[in-house]
C-alpha positions in Angstrom: 78.4 80.4 93.2 81.7 82.1 93.2 83.5 84.3 95.9 85.9 86.9 94.3 87.7 88.0 97.3 89.9 91.4 97.7 92.1 90.7 100.9 94.0 93.4 102.1 97.4 92.2 103.6 97.3 92.7 107.3 99.8 94.8 107.7 97.8 97.7 106.2 94.7 96.7 107.1 94.1 99.2 110.2 94.8 102.1 107.4 93.0 100.6 104.6 90.2 103.3 103.4 87.1 101.0 103.7 84.6 103.7 103.1 86.7 104.8 99.5 86.6 101.1 98.4 82.7 100.5 99.0 82.3 103.6 97.5 83.7 102.8 94.2 81.9 99.2 94.2 78.7 99.4 95.6 77.3 100.9 92.4 78.6 97.6 90.5 77.8 95.4 93.8 77.8 95.5 97.5 80.4 93.4 99.1 80.0 90.9 102.6 82.8 92.4 104.5 84.9 90.3 106.9 87.0 92.0 109.7 88.8 89.8 111.8 91.1 90.6 114.7 93.5 87.4 115.3 96.4 87.7 117.9 96.7 91.7 117.0 96.1 91.4 113.1 93.1 92.6 111.4 92.2 90.3 108.8 90.3 92.6 106.0 88.2 90.8 103.1 85.4 92.2 100.7 83.9 89.4 99.1 82.1 89.4 96.4 79.2 86.5 95.6 78.3 85.4 92.3 76.7 83.4 89.6 78.9 84.9 86.7 82.6 85.7 88.2 84.3 86.6 85.1 81.5 89.0 84.2 81.8 90.4 87.9 85.9 90.8 87.4 85.5 92.7 84.3 82.5 95.3 86.3 85.1 95.7 89.2 88.5 96.7 87.0 86.8 99.9 86.4 86.6 101.6 89.5 89.5 99.7 91.1 92.5 99.1 88.8 92.2 100.7 85.5 91.5 103.5 88.0 94.9 105.6 87.8 94.4 107.5 90.7 92.7 104.7 93.0 94.7 101.9 91.8 97.9 102.8 93.5 96.0 102.6 96.9 94.5 99.2 96.5 96.9 97.3 94.2 99.9 97.6 96.3 98.1 95.9 99.4 95.6 93.0 97.8 95.1 90.0 96.7 92.4 89.3 94.8 91.1 85.5 94.4 87.8 83.8 93.0 86.8 80.9 94.8 84.6 78.2 93.4 82.0 75.4 94.9 84.9 73.1 95.0 88.7 73.4 96.8 90.3 72.7 93.1 88.3 76.0 91.9 90.7 79.4 92.5 92.2 81.7 90.8 94.9 84.3 91.5 93.7 87.5 89.8 95.6 90.2 91.4 98.6 89.9 93.5 100.6 92.7 95.3 103.7 90.9 94.4 103.9 91.5 90.2 106.4 88.4 90.2 102.9 86.1 91.4 101.5 84.2 88.3 98.2 84.9 87.6 94.9 83.4 86.7 92.6 84.6 84.2 89.1 83.7 83.3 
């Protein structure tokens, strides 16, 4: 089982529109939402579990990063990783810092 996780930067997590994100992704798949408060910071992530991560990543692109109206509301504020069953299986699929080297399937 793999997990594609959208992690919102803590400094933007409180203002992030969770409802809009969920409206956009639910037609594809409903995520598990983790919102953890620690030392005054909110750690917010949306986790999608799948056996087919490459396919799911492709399906999530159109409503999120390929949508010209929504991408600016998400891309600058999140990191997206795909974790596998072992610690060695971790891909960086999106990073708010465009200088970061991304992985692909």
